[in-house]
C-alpha positions, -999 to +999 in steps of 0.1 A: -101-385+521-066-396+512-061-433+508-032-456+517-019-478+490-018-515+500-006-530+468+000-521+432+001-548+406+010-540+370+014-563+340+014-562+302-011-584+284-007-595+247-043-584+239-058-552+227-073-529+253-109-534+241-106-572+245-092-569+280-118-542+289-146-565+278-137-589+307-125-564+333-155-541+329-180-570+333-185-563+370-206-595+376-185-619+356-152-621+375-157-657+382-148-663+346-112-653+353-106-650+390-100-686+400-104-680+438-140-668+433-165-696+440-196-677+430-206-641+422-240-623+422-249-587+414-277-564+423-283-534+401-268-520+370-240-495+364-225-474+391-239-484+424-242-521+415-235-544+445-214-574+438-214-603+463-185-628+459-177-660+477-140-668+477-118-689+499-117-659+523-155-659+526-184-637+514-176-601+505-197-573+491-183-547+467-199-516+453-192-503+418-181-466+421-165-459+387-170-475+353-154-453+326-156-470+293-136-443+275-107-442+300-109-479+307-111-474+344-131-493+370-132-488+407-151-505+435-155-501+472-150-531+494-177-531+521-162-529+555-156-563+570-145-570+606-121-596+593-102-571+572-076-547+588-090-517+570-120-495+564-129-479+531-111-505+509-110-500+472-100-519+441-090-497+411-082-509+376-068-489+348-061-503+313-039-485+288-033-494+252+005-494+246+004-503+209+011-535+191-021-550+204-008-549+240-024-535+271-008-523+303-029-533+334-026-514+366-045-527+396-043-507+429-056-519+462-060-490+487-079-480+518-092-449+535-082-463+569-055-488+575-024-487+597+011-500+589+004-533+607-027-537+586-008-531+554+019-555+565-007-582+572-028-579+541-003-568+514+012-603+510-023-618+507-033-592+481-001-598+462-009-635+457-045-628+449-038-600+424-010-620+406-033-651+404-062-630+392-042-614+364-028-648+354-064-660+352-073-629+331-045-638+307-057-674+305-093-663+299-082-640+270-061-667+253 
C-alpha cells in the first residue's frame, strides 16, 4: 500500500555513521536522546519487537519492522491510536556516511491512511518533535 508522507526531517551530524547508528538502532533506548520520552519499555528482540513509550502525548506502542545494520535503516510501525489522524503510521530512519566523519540523517514520518486535513493537523507537531529529537541525538553524541 502506498504511504503518504507527513514530514521529512534531514540533518547532518558531525559524527561517524557507526556512532550515530549505535544510538538510533537501539530500539529500546530512545529515552537517552528523545527528551519528550518519559519512559520506554520493549517486549521481544529484533524485528517484531514492541516498544511502548510514554511521552507528553501519552502512551504509544510501536513495532520494529526493519532493522538493517548494513544499510543503516530502521523502520517502525506506530500502532493505530484513536487520538492520531492516521492509520498505518511509520517512522523511517536512514543514515548515510557523507565522509569526513559526518552522517546525513533522514527521518520520514508517513502513513498508509491519512487525509490532507490529518496531514495539516499533525505535520507541525511532528516537525517540532522530530527537530527536538535530532537535537537530542546530537547532544547525546557529544
